[in-house]
C-alpha positions as CSV (number, residue, x, y, z in Angstrom):
1,M,-5.3,-4.3,-23.9
2,V,-6.0,-0.7,-22.8
3,S,-8.1,-1.9,-19.8
4,T,-5.4,-4.4,-18.8
5,F,-2.8,-1.6,-18.9
6,A,-5.0,0.7,-16.8
7,N,-5.7,-2.0,-14.3
8,E,-2.1,-3.1,-13.9
9,H,-1.0,0.5,-13.2
10,G,-4.0,1.5,-11.0
11,L,-5.3,4.0,-13.5
12,E,-8.9,5.1,-14.1
13,H,-8.1,5.9,-17.7
14,A,-5.2,5.4,-20.1
15,E,-4.0,7.6,-22.9
16,V,-3.7,6.0,-26.3
17,S,-1.7,7.6,-29.1
18,I,-1.3,6.3,-32.6
19,E,1.4,7.2,-35.2
20,L,0.7,6.6,-38.9
21,V,3.4,5.9,-41.4
22,D,3.1,9.4,-42.8
23,G,4.4,10.7,-39.5
24,S,1.0,12.1,-38.3
25,R,0.3,11.4,-34.6
26,Y,-3.1,11.3,-32.8
27,T,-4.3,11.0,-29.3
28,L,-7.4,8.8,-29.5
29,E,-10.8,9.3,-28.1
30,T,-12.2,6.0,-29.4
31,A,-11.2,3.2,-31.8
32,T,-13.2,0.4,-33.4
33,P,-12.4,-2.5,-35.6
34,E,-14.9,-1.4,-38.2
35,P,-15.3,-1.3,-41.1
36,G,-13.0,-4.4,-41.2
37,Y,-11.5,-5.9,-44.4
38,G,-8.1,-4.5,-43.5
39,F,-9.3,-1.2,-42.2
40,F,-10.2,0.2,-38.7
41,S,-11.5,3.6,-37.5
42,F,-10.7,6.0,-34.7
43,M,-11.8,9.4,-33.5
44,P,-8.9,11.7,-32.5
45,H,-9.2,13.6,-29.3
46,R,-10.6,17.1,-30.0
47,E,-10.0,20.2,-28.0
48,D,-13.0,22.1,-26.6
49,G,-15.2,23.3,-29.4
50,G,-13.4,21.2,-32.1
51,E,-15.3,19.4,-34.7
52,P,-15.7,15.7,-34.3
53,K,-13.8,13.6,-36.8
54,R,-13.7,9.8,-37.6
55,M,-10.7,8.5,-39.5
56,I,-10.8,5.2,-41.4
57,V,-7.3,3.9,-42.2
58,P,-5.8,0.7,-43.4
59,I,-4.2,-1.4,-40.7
60,G,-0.9,-1.2,-42.6
61,A,-0.8,2.6,-42.2
62,V,-0.1,2.3,-38.5
63,R,3.6,2.7,-37.5
64,S,3.0,2.5,-33.7
65,I,0.4,2.5,-30.9
66,E,1.4,3.8,-27.5
67,I,-0.6,3.3,-24.2
68,S,0.4,5.4,-21.3
69,A,-0.8,7.2,-18.2
70,P,-2.6,10.4,-19.1
71,D,-0.5,13.6,-19.0
72,P,-1.6,15.4,-15.8
73,E,-1.5,18.8,-17.6
74,H,-3.6,17.6,-20.5
75,P,-5.7,14.7,-19.2
76,V,-7.2,12.7,-22.0
77,G,-9.0,9.5,-21.1
78,F,-9.5,6.5,-23.3
79,V,-12.0,3.9,-22.1
80,A,-11.9,0.6,-24.0
81,S,-15.2,-1.1,-24.7
82,D,-15.6,-4.5,-23.2
């Protein structure tokens, strides 16, 4: 879906943000369907020097997912795996 959006709009990368039901919002670096069984994992984008973090959440904890063109002032690229 991310690759399709990027291709349709002539983008090299797309920005993907996720909002959880608790109101927290993350710009994604990567996402995977693992570990499965109703859960998936993602790595939030980190600023330079920030510690890497992987979050594992239940699918039901997702309020929304937004795919957009990267913000030119804060470019964050998300490349979907094929």
